[in-house]
C-alpha positions, 0 to 999 in steps of 0.5 A: 809696479804696476800691472803686476798680477802676485800669488802666493803659494802657500803651504796646503799640510802638514804642521805649518799648513797655511805658511806663505812658501812662494809666490808667483808672478806675471807682468806684462810684457810687449813680445807676448802679453806676458811673461809669468815666474816663480818664487819657492822657499824648499827647506822648512826652517827656512822662513819666507820672505816676500821682498825677496821673492817677488825680486826672484820670481821678476829677474825668473820672470825675464830669464832664459833660462829655466829652473824646474817648478816644484810640484807645489806650485804647478799648480799656482802657476797653472792659475796664474797662467788664466788669471793673466790670460784673462786680464793681459787681453 
């Protein structure tokens, strides 16, 4: 995974504050400058797996269908878009 930007989503409130809950990735693309994808673990009883999360996020980068993004992921996703604009010039 060369030139892949990865940013993890952490739990921002509640008893499990700071625990990893998701991941947002950005990868370079020839047609557009970059593609972004995300993965999120919703249930509090489920644990987040980094490798599986990155695979799901990369799959969503190249998927033609768009899933509804959770509200906890949106600020991290917007930060990743700004970061990818600077990185993939």
